[in-house]
C-alpha positions as a printed Julia matrix, in Angstrom:
689×3 Matrix{Float64}:
 -23.83    2.9   -11.2
 -21.41    4.94   -9.74
 -18.27    5.98  -11.43
 -16.39    5.09   -8.19
 -17.8     1.5    -8.3
 -16.99    0.91  -12.09
 -13.36    2.33  -11.48
 -13.05   -0.06   -8.81
 -14.22   -3.28  -10.12
 -12.01   -2.15  -13.78
  -9.31   -3.02  -11.57
 -10.55   -6.45  -10.81
 -10.85   -6.99  -14.2
 -14.55   -6.2   -14.22
 -16.5    -4.35  -16.56
 -20.11   -3.26  -16.05
 -23.28   -3.21  -17.8
 -25.79   -0.81  -16.38
 -27.55    0.76  -19.48
 -31.65   -0.21  -19.53
 -31.5    -0.03  -23.12
 -30.61   -2.97  -25.4
 -27.13   -2.64  -26.59
 -26.64   -2.3   -30.35
 -22.83   -1.93  -30.06
 -22.1    -4.97  -28.67
 -19.38   -6.06  -31.37
 -17.93   -2.7   -32.4
 -17.72   -2.55  -28.21
 -15.54   -5.64  -28.07
 -13.51   -4.71  -31.19
 -12.57   -1.36  -29.66
 -11.44   -2.59  -26.38
  -9.24   -5.43  -27.83
  -8.07   -2.84  -30.62
  -6.9    -0.36  -27.98
  -6.56   -1.46  -24.73
  -5.86   -5.65  -26.01
  -8.84   -6.22  -23.68
 -10.61   -9.6   -24.28
 -13.75  -10.18  -23.01
 -14.02  -13.74  -21.48
 -17.45  -13.57  -20.45
 -20.72  -11.43  -20.71
 -19.81  -10.39  -24.62
 -23.31   -9.73  -25.28
 -23.43   -7.33  -22.57
 -20.84   -4.81  -24.2
 -21.44   -1.2   -24.58
 -19.85    2.07  -25.74
 -19.09    3.25  -22.38
 -16.65    0.69  -21.51
 -14.83    2.22  -24.28
 -14.56    5.63  -22.31
 -14.31    3.8   -18.63
 -11.14    1.97  -20.38
  -9.41    5.01  -21.65
  -9.97    6.82  -18.38
  -8.29    3.68  -16.04
  -5.97    3.1   -18.55
  -5.15    6.14  -20.39
  -5.33    7.43  -23.97
  -5.08   10.6   -24.58
  -1.84   11.5   -22.6
   0.37   14.63  -22.78
   3.6    14.54  -24.74
   6.77   14.53  -23.01
   9.54   17.51  -23.21
  10.68   15.01  -25.85
   8.37   14.5   -28.48
  10.62   11.72  -29.98
  11.47   10.03  -27.2
  13.33    8.08  -26.91
  15.1     7.95  -30.19
  15.64   11.62  -30.99
  16.73   11.76  -26.93
  19.71    9.64  -28.0
  20.43   11.35  -30.9
  21.65   14.59  -28.9
  24.73   15.33  -27.07
  25.47   16.13  -23.47
  25.56   19.82  -24.47
  22.73   19.73  -26.13
  20.82   18.06  -23.52
  21.65   20.5   -21.04
  21.4    23.41  -23.07
  17.56   22.38  -23.96
  16.66   22.04  -20.09
  18.11   25.23  -19.1
  16.62   27.35  -21.8
  13.31   25.38  -20.51
  14.08   26.56  -17.16
  14.51   30.18  -17.92
  11.26   30.2   -19.44
   9.35   28.8   -16.86
  11.33   29.74  -13.21
  13.35   32.35  -14.97
  10.55   34.57  -16.55
   7.93   32.88  -14.7
   6.13   32.04  -18.13
   4.22   28.28  -17.09
   1.2    28.93  -19.5
   2.1    25.78  -21.67
   3.78   22.72  -21.67
   7.35   23.2   -22.81
   9.29   21.34  -25.44
  12.66   20.79  -26.9
  14.18   23.03  -29.27
  16.94   20.94  -30.78
  15.37   17.86  -31.08
  15.31   16.34  -34.67
  12.04   15.74  -36.6
  11.31   11.62  -35.98
   9.28    9.57  -38.24
   7.61    6.52  -36.01
   6.64    3.52  -37.84
   3.33    1.96  -37.15
   2.5    -0.02  -34.0
   3.51   -3.43  -34.34
   4.65   -4.78  -30.78
   3.36   -7.81  -29.28
   1.32   -7.15  -26.12
  -0.13   -9.29  -23.12
  -3.78   -9.9   -23.47
  -6.05   -8.55  -20.44
  -8.73  -10.95  -19.48
 -11.91   -9.09  -18.25
 -15.33  -10.31  -18.1
 -18.63   -8.23  -17.82
 -21.21   -8.4   -15.23
 -24.92   -6.99  -14.8
 -25.54   -4.51  -12.47
 -27.47   -6.56  -10.32
 -24.24   -8.78  -10.55
 -21.81   -6.16   -9.8
 -24.0    -4.67   -6.62
 -23.29   -8.28   -5.54
 -20.03   -8.54   -6.24
 -18.98   -4.91   -4.59
 -20.78   -6.36   -1.23
 -18.21   -9.37   -1.33
 -15.81   -6.92   -1.5
 -17.02   -4.78    1.05
 -18.06   -7.81    3.38
 -14.17   -8.92    3.35
 -12.44   -5.22    3.6
 -14.63   -5.17    6.9
 -13.86   -8.21    8.01
  -9.93   -7.75    7.51
  -8.2    -6.48   10.79
  -5.41   -4.59    8.31
  -5.85   -0.94    7.56
  -7.38   -0.08    4.26
  -6.37    2.36    1.82
  -7.95    5.29    0.61
  -9.62    3.95   -2.49
 -10.67    0.89   -0.46
 -12.06    3.07    2.26
 -14.21    5.38   -0.25
 -15.57    1.87   -1.62
 -16.56    0.83    1.58
 -18.37    4.58    2.55
 -19.92    4.77   -0.67
 -21.33    1.45   -0.78
 -22.69    1.82    2.83
 -24.54    4.77    1.57
 -25.63    4.32   -1.86
 -27.3     0.78   -1.13
 -28.04    1.46    2.94
 -25.81   -1.23    4.03
 -26.11   -1.78    8.01
 -22.77   -3.13    8.76
 -22.52   -5.76   11.85
 -18.9    -6.04   11.75
 -15.36   -3.87   11.22
 -12.64   -5.83   12.21
 -10.36   -2.42   11.87
 -10.26    0.09   13.8
  -9.17    2.92   11.84
 -11.98    1.97    9.47
 -14.28    2.12   12.14
 -13.02    5.65   13.39
 -13.36    6.75    9.57
 -16.94    5.98    9.45
 -17.58    6.96   12.81
 -16.34   10.79   12.26
 -17.97   10.77    8.71
 -21.34    9.89    9.81
 -21.13   11.04   13.44
 -23.12    8.21   14.36
 -21.97    6.37   17.27
 -23.35    3.18   16.27
 -19.59    2.56   14.72
 -18.53    3.05   18.4
 -19.55   -0.56   18.91
 -16.48   -1.58   16.56
 -13.79    0.33   18.86
 -12.67    0.08   22.96
 -12.44    3.32   24.88
  -8.93    3.51   24.63
  -9.44    3.84   20.74
 -11.49    7.12   21.58
  -7.78    9.04   21.68
  -6.87    7.71   18.11
 -10.69    9.5    17.26
  -9.42   12.75   18.84
  -5.99   12.36   16.98
  -7.82   12.24   13.59
 -10.09   15.3    14.45
  -6.85   16.92   15.37
  -5.37   16.12   12.04
  -8.19   16.58    9.56
 -10.02   19.35   10.97
  -7.29   21.75   12.54
  -4.16   20.4    10.87
  -2.29   19.34   13.93
  -0.82   15.94   14.97
  -0.5    17.44   18.44
  -2.65   15.82   20.69
  -1.37   17.27   24.07
  -2.73   20.68   22.67
  -6.16   20.89   22.1
  -8.4    23.77   20.79
 -11.37   21.64   19.66
 -14.77   23.52   18.73
 -18.07   23.33   20.83
 -19.31   20.36   17.99
 -16.39   18.48   18.45
 -16.33   18.66   22.07
 -19.84   17.49   22.26
 -19.29   14.86   20.14
 -16.47   13.44   22.3
 -18.75   13.75   24.98
 -21.53   11.86   23.32
 -18.88    9.18   22.54
 -17.47    8.55   25.76
 -21.14    8.43   27.46
 -21.73    5.58   24.36
 -18.98    3.5    25.72
 -20.16    3.87   29.36
 -23.89    3.27   29.0
 -24.62    0.66   26.34
 -25.74   -2.64   28.53
 -23.61   -4.67   25.83
 -20.21   -3.46   27.11
 -18.72   -5.43   30.23
 -16.64   -2.43   31.53
 -15.52   -2.61   35.11
 -13.03   -0.02   36.71
 -10.46   -2.82   36.16
 -10.77   -4.67   33.02
  -8.06   -4.6    30.29
  -9.84   -2.31   27.99
  -9.84    0.44   31.15
  -6.27   -0.66   31.75
  -5.31    0.39   28.21
  -6.68    3.99   29.01
  -3.82    4.47   31.37
  -0.99    3.76   28.98
  -1.85    7.48   27.99
  -3.06    8.53   31.23
  -1.95   12.23   30.92
  -3.7    12.92   27.86
  -6.79   11.33   28.43
  -6.82   13.94   31.5
  -5.97   16.42   29.03
  -9.07   15.47   27.14
 -11.51   15.39   29.69
 -10.26   18.62   31.13
 -10.79   20.24   27.44
 -14.18   19.07   26.74
 -15.63   19.72   30.21
 -16.18   15.98   30.51
 -19.17   15.36   33.32
 -19.89   11.68   34.12
 -22.92   10.03   33.34
 -22.76    6.96   35.52
 -21.1     5.1    38.46
 -18.74    3.38   36.41
 -17.87    6.54   34.26
 -17.08    8.72   37.4
 -14.77    6.0    38.83
 -12.98    5.88   35.68
 -12.98   10.03   36.0
 -11.48    9.79   39.19
  -8.54    7.02   38.53
  -7.33    8.71   35.57
  -7.24   11.94   37.59
  -5.64   10.43   40.38
  -2.14    9.9    38.62
  -2.11    6.51   39.92
  -0.74    4.29   36.86
  -2.88    0.7    36.62
  -1.86    0.1    32.88
  -0.47   -3.55   31.86
   2.68   -1.78   30.59
   3.4    -0.29   33.84
   3.42   -3.62   35.73
   5.35   -5.36   32.77
   8.06   -2.21   32.98
   8.18   -2.83   36.63
   8.89   -6.65   36.37
  11.54   -5.76   33.46
  13.03   -2.98   36.01
  13.32   -6.26   38.44
  14.6    -8.74   35.92
  11.63  -10.65   36.69
  11.39  -12.04   32.87
   8.44  -14.26   33.59
   6.81  -11.78   35.54
   6.56   -9.67   32.89
   5.66  -11.82   30.38
   2.78  -12.92   32.68
   1.8    -9.89   33.17
   1.84   -8.94   29.12
   0.31  -11.86   28.08
  -2.81  -11.68   30.58
  -3.21   -7.92   30.4
  -3.14   -7.73   26.46
  -2.66  -11.29   25.11
   0.3   -12.74   23.23
   0.29  -10.65   20.46
   1.65   -8.0    22.91
   4.33  -10.46   23.89
   5.31  -10.81   19.97
   5.44   -7.38   19.75
   8.17   -6.81   22.56
   9.7   -10.06   21.6
  13.34   -9.14   20.92
  13.33   -6.68   23.95
  12.32   -9.42   26.22
  14.77  -12.16   24.69
  17.58   -9.78   25.16
  17.31   -9.7    28.71
  16.91  -13.68   29.23
  19.52  -14.9    31.52
  18.7   -18.51   31.51
  17.63  -21.32   29.08
  14.62  -21.81   31.28
  13.29  -18.0    30.85
  13.7   -18.75   27.02
  11.63  -21.21   26.83
   8.75  -19.85   29.22
   8.7   -16.99   26.47
   8.3   -19.57   23.55
   5.53  -21.71   25.65
   3.44  -18.34   25.62
   4.18  -17.0    22.27
   1.07  -18.91   20.78
  -1.36  -16.81   19.23
  -4.15  -16.97   17.18
  -3.21  -13.68   15.15
  -1.66  -15.0    11.98
  -1.09  -11.15   11.26
   1.34  -10.45   13.63
   3.4   -14.22   13.36
   3.69  -12.9     9.21
   4.91   -9.33   10.02
   7.43  -10.5    12.45
   8.62  -13.59    9.57
   9.27  -10.9     7.34
  11.12   -8.57   10.0
  13.19  -11.3    11.39
  14.29  -12.45    7.62
  16.22   -9.27    7.23
  17.34   -9.14   10.77
  21.21   -8.99   11.52
  22.99   -8.89   14.9
  24.43   -5.23   16.12
  22.91   -4.03   12.5
  21.14   -0.28   12.22
  16.68   -1.48   12.51
  14.2     0.18   10.15
  11.2     1.12   11.3
   8.24    1.84    9.68
   5.02    3.67   11.24
   2.03    4.38    9.36
  -0.51    6.93   10.54
  -3.33    8.69    8.27
  -2.01    6.5     5.19
   0.92    7.67    5.4
   4.75    6.2     5.67
   6.97    7.46    8.29
  10.38    5.93    8.1
  12.99    5.83   11.45
  16.13    4.28   10.5
  18.76    3.81   13.84
  21.76    5.97   14.0
  25.37    4.28   14.86
  24.85    6.23   18.32
  21.3     4.52   18.79
  22.65    0.9    17.54
  25.48    1.1    19.77
  23.02    2.42   22.93
  20.3    -0.26   22.43
  20.54   -3.1    24.44
  17.98   -5.24   22.83
  20.27   -7.2    20.6
  19.42  -11.04   19.87
  21.59  -13.47   18.39
  21.06  -14.99   14.5
  20.85  -18.33   15.84
  18.01  -16.78   18.25
  16.79  -15.17   15.41
  16.27  -18.57   13.41
  14.88  -20.42   16.7
  12.09  -17.77   17.06
  11.48  -17.8    12.98
  10.94  -21.81   13.21
   8.35  -21.26   16.39
   6.39  -18.56   14.27
   6.29  -20.73   11.45
   4.87  -23.72   13.43
   2.34  -21.51   15.16
   1.11  -20.02   11.32
   0.66  -23.67   10.7
  -1.12  -24.6    13.54
  -3.63  -21.66   13.25
  -4.08  -22.43    9.25
  -4.29  -26.0     9.23
  -7.24  -27.59    7.44
  -9.53  -24.69    6.63
  -9.46  -25.4     2.77
 -10.45  -28.39    0.89
  -8.22  -29.1    -2.29
  -6.07  -26.17   -3.47
  -4.45  -25.58   -6.7
  -1.82  -23.01   -6.53
   0.11  -21.75  -10.02
   3.9   -21.66   -9.13
   4.06  -17.82  -10.38
   1.76  -17.32   -7.17
   5.08  -17.66   -5.18
   6.3   -14.5    -6.29
   2.67  -12.59   -4.98
   3.17  -11.22   -1.52
   0.39  -11.07    0.9
  -1.44   -7.5     1.53
   0.32   -6.74    4.92
   0.51   -2.65    4.86
  -1.7    -1.75    1.96
  -3.03    1.67    3.88
  -0.67    3.54    2.6
  -0.74    2.47   -1.26
  -2.61    3.87   -3.93
  -5.44    2.23   -5.87
  -6.19    1.44   -9.69
  -5.23   -0.86  -12.44
  -2.65   -3.48  -12.53
  -1.79   -2.52   -8.83
  -0.66   -5.44   -6.66
   0.48   -6.03   -3.21
   3.76   -4.44   -2.02
   6.43   -6.63   -2.49
   5.05   -8.51   -5.33
   7.48   -9.55   -8.0
   6.67   -9.99  -11.74
   8.93  -11.42  -14.07
  10.19   -9.15  -16.6
  10.01  -10.88  -20.15
  13.48   -9.74  -21.27
  14.14  -12.72  -23.45
  11.82  -11.5   -25.95
  13.45   -8.42  -26.73
  11.54   -6.18  -24.0
  12.26   -3.0   -21.99
  10.48   -1.36  -19.19
   8.69    2.3   -19.83
   7.9     4.05  -16.19
   5.63    6.91  -16.79
   3.7     9.73  -15.22
   1.37   12.09  -16.03
  -0.46   15.17  -14.55
  -2.49   18.34  -14.35
  -3.32   20.91  -12.08
   0.08   21.56  -11.18
   3.34   22.68  -12.65
   6.04   20.5   -12.22
   6.33   16.66  -11.07
   9.19   14.62  -11.41
   9.6    10.92  -12.22
  13.01    9.66  -10.57
  15.1     6.48  -10.72
  17.56    5.46   -8.48
  19.84    2.54   -8.56
  20.59    0.86   -5.43
  23.98   -1.22   -4.98
  25.31   -3.9    -2.62
  26.54   -1.62   -0.18
  23.81    0.66   -0.21
  25.0     3.23   -2.22
  22.23    5.19   -4.58
  22.8     6.18   -8.32
  20.67    9.05   -9.17
  18.67    9.13  -12.75
  16.75   12.42  -12.27
  16.07   15.69  -13.71
  19.59   16.75  -12.18
  21.58   14.17  -13.78
  20.07   12.69  -16.91
  21.58   15.18  -19.25
  24.91   13.38  -18.15
  23.46    9.81  -18.26
  21.58    9.72  -21.25
  22.41    6.22  -22.99
  20.63    3.0   -24.63
  20.82    1.79  -21.09
  18.44    4.12  -19.46
  16.67    7.16  -21.38
  15.12    9.68  -19.83
  12.1    11.86  -21.81
  13.03   15.44  -20.22
  12.54   17.75  -17.7
   8.61   19.06  -17.94
   8.46   22.0   -15.65
   5.12   23.57  -17.27
   2.51   21.11  -17.09
  -0.43   22.4   -15.59
  -2.37   21.86  -18.46
  -1.05   18.36  -19.16
   2.65   17.22  -18.35
   4.39   13.93  -18.62
   7.94   12.06  -18.1
   9.1     8.66  -18.98
  11.91    6.77  -18.39
  13.23    3.58  -20.4
  15.31    0.59  -19.08
  17.08   -1.57  -21.13
  17.68   -4.46  -18.52
  20.81   -6.11  -20.22
  22.78   -3.09  -21.11
  21.88   -1.15  -17.6
  23.58   -4.02  -15.88
  26.7    -3.66  -18.7
  26.53   -0.04  -17.81
  25.97   -0.11  -13.95
  27.29   -3.63  -12.51
  27.41   -2.97   -9.03
  23.54   -1.69   -8.85
  21.04   -4.6    -7.96
  17.67   -2.65   -8.03
  16.37    0.52   -9.53
  13.83    2.16   -7.56
  11.42    4.62   -9.31
   9.82    7.61   -6.95
   7.55   10.5    -7.92
   7.16   13.76   -6.35
   5.95   17.35   -6.64
   8.48   19.93   -7.06
   5.8    22.52   -6.85
   5.37   21.41   -3.22
   1.49   21.04   -3.77
   0.34   17.78   -2.5
  -0.65   14.92   -4.83
  -4.26   15.22   -3.33
  -4.62   18.66   -4.56
  -3.75   17.94   -8.39
  -4.35   15.05  -11.0
  -1.67   12.38  -11.37
  -1.18    8.99  -12.84
   1.9     6.64  -13.03
   2.75    3.4   -13.95
   4.69    1.01  -16.36
   4.82   -0.01  -19.87
   6.47   -3.38  -21.74
   7.58   -2.24  -24.57
   9.77   -3.72  -27.7
  13.49   -2.94  -27.02
  13.03   -1.05  -30.88
   9.75    1.42  -30.62
   6.73    1.14  -32.78
   4.07    3.54  -32.44
   3.85    6.26  -30.34
   5.28    7.37  -26.9
   2.02    6.14  -25.32
   0.25    2.88  -26.3
  -2.3     1.92  -24.35
  -2.37   -1.98  -25.61
   1.26   -2.2   -23.84
   0.28   -0.53  -19.94
   0.66   -3.25  -17.42
  -0.57   -0.91  -14.62
  -1.88    2.77  -14.28
  -2.58    4.12  -11.08
  -3.76    7.26   -9.44
  -1.37    9.09   -6.85
  -3.34   10.65   -4.47
  -2.06   11.35   -0.92
  -1.46   14.29    1.58
   1.75   14.31    0.33
   4.49   15.17   -2.11
   6.7    12.05   -2.04
   5.31    8.44   -3.7
   7.49    5.57   -4.24
   6.32    3.55   -7.12
   8.04    0.24   -8.12
  11.41   -1.19   -8.31
  13.26   -3.87  -10.64
  15.49   -6.0    -9.18
  18.59   -6.79  -11.91
  19.88  -10.1   -10.54
  16.5   -11.5   -10.9
  14.97   -9.72  -13.36
  11.67   -8.92  -11.56
   9.49   -6.02  -11.25
   8.75   -5.37   -7.59
   5.79   -3.1    -6.3
   6.29   -0.28   -3.87
   3.42    1.81   -4.5
   3.52    4.04   -1.28
   2.88    7.54   -0.07
   5.47    8.6     2.53
   4.71   11.38    4.75
   7.05   14.04    3.39
   7.04   17.94    1.91
  10.19   17.28    0.05
  10.26   18.8    -3.48
  13.39   16.7    -4.59
  13.77   13.0    -4.36
  16.91   11.15   -3.23
  17.19   13.31    0.12
  17.1    10.38    2.14
  18.05    6.47    2.36
  16.24    3.82    0.56
  17.57    0.79    2.13
  14.31    0.04    4.08
  13.19   -1.02    1.05
  14.7    -4.25    1.46
  12.09   -5.48    3.6
   9.54   -5.0     0.46
  12.06   -6.93   -1.97
  12.32   -9.77    0.43
   8.76  -10.11    1.37
   7.24  -12.08   -1.44
  10.21  -14.67   -0.92
   9.59  -14.66    2.96
   5.99  -15.44    2.86
   4.19  -15.19   -0.31
   0.16  -15.89   -1.31
   1.7   -19.41   -2.54
   2.57  -20.12    1.12
  -0.82  -18.83    2.58
  -3.02  -21.28    0.72
  -0.71  -23.75    0.9
  -0.88  -23.68    5.02
  -4.79  -23.7     4.94
  -4.71  -26.52    2.08
  -6.02  -29.79    3.11
  -4.48  -31.18    0.06
  -2.31  -29.28   -2.73
  -3.92  -30.72   -5.91
  -1.85  -30.37   -9.42
  -5.06  -30.3   -11.72
  -7.06  -27.3   -11.19
 -10.23  -29.04  -11.9
 -10.12  -30.99   -8.84
  -9.51  -28.27   -6.79
 -12.07  -26.26   -4.51
  -9.91  -23.43   -4.33
  -7.62  -22.04   -7.36
  -5.21  -19.6    -6.91
  -3.58  -18.57  -10.1
  -3.76  -15.43  -12.53
  -3.5   -17.4   -15.63
  -6.9   -19.04  -17.21
  -7.09  -22.46  -15.84
 -10.53  -24.79  -16.23
 -12.0   -24.79  -12.76
 -15.09  -26.87  -11.7
 -18.33  -25.56  -11.26
 -18.55  -23.96   -7.62
 -14.68  -23.71   -7.21
 -13.39  -19.89   -5.88
 -10.64  -18.73   -7.89
  -8.52  -16.39   -6.28
  -6.22  -13.89   -8.45
  -2.95  -11.58   -7.5
  -5.34   -8.51   -7.37
  -8.07   -9.84   -5.19
  -7.11   -8.08   -2.08
 -10.04   -8.56   -0.73
 -10.19  -11.91   -0.57
  -6.41  -12.41    0.33
  -7.25  -10.62    3.17
 -10.01  -12.47    4.25
  -8.08  -15.76    4.0
  -5.21  -14.19    5.7
  -7.37  -13.44    8.89
  -9.07  -16.15   11.42
């Protein structure tokens, strides 16, 4: 079986037996998995084979490069501030001063440190082993769930879908997400995937071609090669000639094209498009006529006349209630009468639960007259825009907090109506209240232990544990792991290569700045939560980031990141695979990534796992206030909320349930479905209707 499939299933706590020979090393393999990684096989023990040790080593990490301070963290704490500063300056002189990046640098001043044998208690990782046939079936189910979801998927998930289609000649009959369909369309050049997009989405196809092939995001300045022009012609022809389409000159699908009429005019001219039938002839003529018949045009004209009811009617009739919800603040802020508000509310109801959940989370942190932060994703990278004070004052689409609460109540009622009674008896572990639903995972990275953005994991500090964040890399000289404290007022305190010579303590300890790690470099942070709270009482959150100081995108190097839960007093090595809770590959066309955060008040670990569109070489140059939405995500709407809304009955005994939503091992009846926090695909499928 292809390594990509095995790697993906490893993240689902599944190992695959694909050897044709009888395995004679099952016991030795089971022992090694337990001894090295704390992996316990709970099903399929007889299928264990030694290749599984190699896979676990690759996914969790074994031979990780030593950090700048090899005796981290004890040896670091023993050095004075002057010694720490001197150490790093000497290293910078060798690398950036003399240009010597030939081998990883290490401290000149740290004293020898003798480590004791590893003796920490670690959480057991429970896995199952499937045969290759069972694994192929399981992957088919995962692919189906991803294709059923209307949410964009990340690169790892997309690669699974594409590779499964290629490897097993899988002929898909649906693809609810347009971004996925467009990527398949461009990679295969097979216009059958055009069935899953509308004619208006053709401009998104052009945008992706422009970005991937011509390194440009300006769709208004095209210079496509002949092969790309021919492909675009064939794509447009396909939308107008296939009998299964019911396009008319004034259908909503055609009207949507007028929202970007000038861009369409430029595209048709650039590819020298010639209509293939009467319908396409009318389309070309009307696009070039300059007359705008888009739904949004009718909506805006009604709003200019202060005809709220007319605007709402045009929007809902032409684009559905989802479009109304997306412009809710704008419309509500223009209401002059209670009758207008009631009319809007009566038209809000939708069958799209995704929009409702998104708005719930948005309104959870909404405050009147405060700056809003807009988060956009394009080409699987996050873009951020926070309103300036000028924009806040100029904006007229403010709504009161009373209105906000009124809207939230309506959204929840709509959600409950959509989801009611979809499932039978459901058991939900209380811990699932801290698991966020996967709403915007297309900017995330995949790997062992990754969970939906906003998910909270309790940190076991009462047992004397600390958090050790890590990153390690190859094929690039300098990657930096940084931590930023965020106070109640939004003030940021930086813990990074620039400041840690002066901030090293028993509360937060840094392994040193490695600037010559082309053949293998690593950086670590230790956070003692109790002592951190004492040292920095105003800080509420700690956010961990990765950035490539060498300005090489993550996609062009090898970089992994994650975290361990370690004892306060170290035993064993800096890197102990048994203690790794998550290890994932950072692989995106950017030099900056948000990894995870710690909520110091609740003592929770919070998943962020986001690639941000950026070419910055140094972290900390932008505000992180927008992350507050992610910090509240699980509190607003969790996996527990999702399944409780869909349950016909919530049961306390998992053996009575048709669906069990839990991470811990619980007894289940035969035929019951088990949903875990890392089952993104199943959760996505249940989120959609």
